[in-house]
N, C-alpha and C positions, 0 to 999 in steps of 0.2 A: 494487522498486517504481519507483524513479527510472528504471531502464532501460525498464520498460514504458511509462512516460509519455513518455520520450524517443523510443522507437521509434514510438509512436502518432503523435506530432506530426511526426516526420520523415517518416513515411508519408503524412501529409496534405500536407506542404510540404517537399520536400527542400532548398529554398533558405532555410528559416527561419534567421534570425540566431541566433547563440549567446545574445544578450541575450533575445530572445523565447522561445527554448527554455528558458533558465534561469528566466524568469518563469513559464512554463507549469508547469515542474517544481515551483516554489515554490507556485504556486496549488493544485496537486493534492496536495502533501504537507503544506503549512502546518506544518512542524515536528512536534513531538511531539503537539500539540493535535489535529490531524486524525487522526493515527495512533491516538492514545489514544481518541478519540471513536469511531472505527470498532471498535476492540477492545472498548470498554465495551458498545457496541451488540450485539456478538456474545456478550457475557457472559464474555469471557476472564478477567476479574478473579475470577470464581467458580471457575475451574478451574486457574488457574496456581498452581504450588506455589512458595512462597517461605518464607524463614526466618520464625519467629514475630515477629521485630522489624521485618520489612519489611511495608509496607502494599501489599497486592496491587492496590489501586486507584490507586497512584501512576502518573502518566502514563508515566514511563520504563519501568516494569514492564509495563504494558499494551501500550505501543508495541512493546517488544521481543518480547513474546508474539505480537503481531499480525504483525510482520515474520517471526518464526520459522515461522509457518504457511505463508507463501509460499515460504520456503526449503525447507520440507519437501515442499511440492507439487512444486516444481521438481526436487528430488532423487528423489522417488518416481516421477514421470512421466518423468524425464530430459529435460524440456522446460521451459525458462524461459517460453515462450509460454503454457503451461497455467497457470502461476502468475500471469502477467500477466492472463489472461482472468478468473481467479477474483478477482484484485484489483479489476478494473474492475467486476465484478458486485457485490462487497461495497462498494467505495468509491463507486460511482456517478460523478457528475460528467459533464462534457461528453463525454469520451471514452467513459465507461461507457455513456451513453445511445446514442452513435453505434454502439458495438460490439454493443449488444444488439439492434439492428434486423435 
């Protein structure tokens, strides 16, 4: 996901500073909270398999499941760009709106 964000903003401005690029990456990922929120919206907590003592709604569990989806898409299609496109459609955000046009 970070790669997709980086590539999008580098494509917009190849001269972007590392500080601005890192800020954009942070804005789009917002740690586990954004990742977990996207995963919960998709209902991943309902389908992910965890041990009986593990809470499937825990942000770390949902976020890892969310990230695994994009890894699987990249592996299945053999294209990281496909996973990035799906990420932007699911996540939305500035780049997601721009790419959907």
